[in-house]
C-alpha positions as CSV (number, residue, x, y, z in Angstrom):
1,M,138.7,113.6,116.5
2,N,136.6,110.8,118.1
3,N,133.1,110.2,115.7
4,E,131.9,107.3,117.5
5,P,128.8,109.4,119.2
6,E,127.8,110.9,115.4
7,K,128.2,107.2,114.3
8,R,125.9,105.8,116.9
9,A,123.3,108.5,116.4
10,T,123.3,108.1,112.8
11,T,122.5,104.3,113.1
12,M,120.4,104.4,116.1
13,A,118.6,107.1,113.6
14,S,118.7,105.1,110.7
15,I,117.3,102.0,112.8
16,L,114.3,104.1,113.9
17,L,113.4,105.5,110.7
18,R,113.3,101.7,109.8
19,L,111.5,100.4,112.1
20,E,109.1,103.2,111.7
21,G,108.3,102.4,108.0
22,G,108.0,98.7,109.3
23,V,105.4,99.8,111.3
24,V,103.7,101.9,108.6
25,L,103.7,99.1,106.5
26,A,102.1,96.6,108.7
27,S,99.4,98.6,109.4
28,A,98.9,99.8,106.0
29,I,98.3,96.2,105.0
30,A,96.5,95.3,108.4
31,A,94.2,98.5,107.7
32,Y,93.9,97.1,103.7
33,A,92.9,93.7,105.0
34,Y,90.4,94.9,107.7
35,T,88.5,96.8,105.1
36,N,88.2,94.0,102.6
37,G,90.8,95.5,100.2
38,N,91.7,93.4,97.2
39,G,94.7,91.3,97.5
40,W,95.5,91.4,93.7
41,A,95.1,94.9,93.9
42,F,97.3,95.5,96.7
43,V,100.1,93.6,95.1
44,G,99.6,94.7,91.6
45,L,99.7,98.6,92.8
46,L,102.4,98.4,95.4
47,L,105.1,99.5,93.3
48,A,102.8,102.4,91.2
49,P,104.7,105.0,93.0
50,D,108.0,104.3,91.6
51,L,106.9,105.3,88.2
52,A,107.6,108.7,89.5
53,M,111.4,107.8,89.0
54,L,110.8,108.4,85.5
55,G,111.4,111.5,86.1
56,Y,115.4,110.8,86.2
57,L,115.5,110.2,82.3
58,A,115.1,113.9,82.0
59,N,117.4,114.8,84.9
60,V,118.2,114.5,88.6
61,R,116.5,117.5,89.9
62,L,113.2,116.6,88.2
63,G,113.6,113.1,89.0
64,S,114.1,113.7,92.6
65,L,111.2,116.5,92.8
66,L,109.0,113.6,90.8
67,Y,110.0,110.7,93.6
68,N,110.0,112.9,96.8
69,I,106.1,114.2,95.7
70,A,105.7,110.3,95.3
71,H,107.2,109.1,98.5
72,F,106.1,111.4,101.3
73,Y,103.5,110.5,103.4
74,A,101.1,113.7,103.3
75,L,99.6,112.9,99.6
76,P,98.4,109.2,100.6
77,G,96.9,110.5,104.0
78,A,94.5,113.4,102.1
79,I,93.8,110.6,100.0
80,I,92.9,108.4,102.9
81,A,91.2,111.5,104.9
82,A,89.2,112.3,101.6
83,A,88.1,108.6,101.7
84,L,86.6,108.4,104.9
85,L,85.2,111.7,104.6
86,T,83.3,110.7,101.8
87,N,83.0,106.9,102.5
88,T,84.8,106.0,99.2
89,P,86.3,102.6,99.6
90,V,88.3,102.9,96.5
91,L,90.3,105.9,97.4
92,L,90.9,104.4,100.7
93,H,92.0,101.4,99.0
94,I,95.0,103.5,96.9
95,G,95.6,105.3,100.2
96,L,96.5,102.3,102.1
97,I,98.1,100.8,99.1
98,W,100.5,104.0,98.7
99,T,101.3,104.4,102.3
100,A,102.4,100.8,102.0
101,H,105.0,101.5,99.8
102,I,106.2,104.2,101.5
103,G,106.7,102.3,104.5
104,M,108.4,99.5,102.6
105,D,110.7,101.9,101.1
106,R,111.7,103.4,104.3
107,L,112.0,99.9,106.2
108,M,114.3,98.8,103.4
109,G,116.3,102.2,103.7
110,Y,115.2,104.1,100.7
111,G,114.7,108.1,101.8
112,L,113.3,110.7,99.8
113,K,116.1,111.8,97.2
114,Y,118.6,114.6,96.9
115,P,118.8,116.6,94.0
116,T,122.4,115.6,93.5
117,H,122.2,111.5,92.3
118,F,119.6,109.0,92.7
119,K,121.3,107.0,95.5
120,D,121.4,110.2,97.7
121,T,118.6,109.8,100.0
122,H,117.9,111.3,103.3
123,L,118.6,107.7,105.4
124,Q,121.8,107.0,103.5
125,H,123.7,106.8,100.3
126,V,122.1,103.4,98.7
């Protein structure tokens, strides 16, 4: 049986998800700069969501759960919305840094984790 169309579709989906991550990353950086965010804070906090990987020290199930909570757009999106509603720049900047991190991960091919192994993601096996 020929799997060529399936491979193309998977490749195209992967490319689109990576491009989407790049657009999110660039947009978050642009918004952060536009709102006069501190560059050192951005650099210092960019990898903070990866602290969720510490859950893997306990087990894969907990690690994937914590990682996925820290790596889906709803939480930083909610923080950004709250920041805009309350006019709180520091919350806005935290939400934008967090969003940039997720976009960067998607651009590099890192996706949400399955509870089977750290390298099993919704984008690919890394």
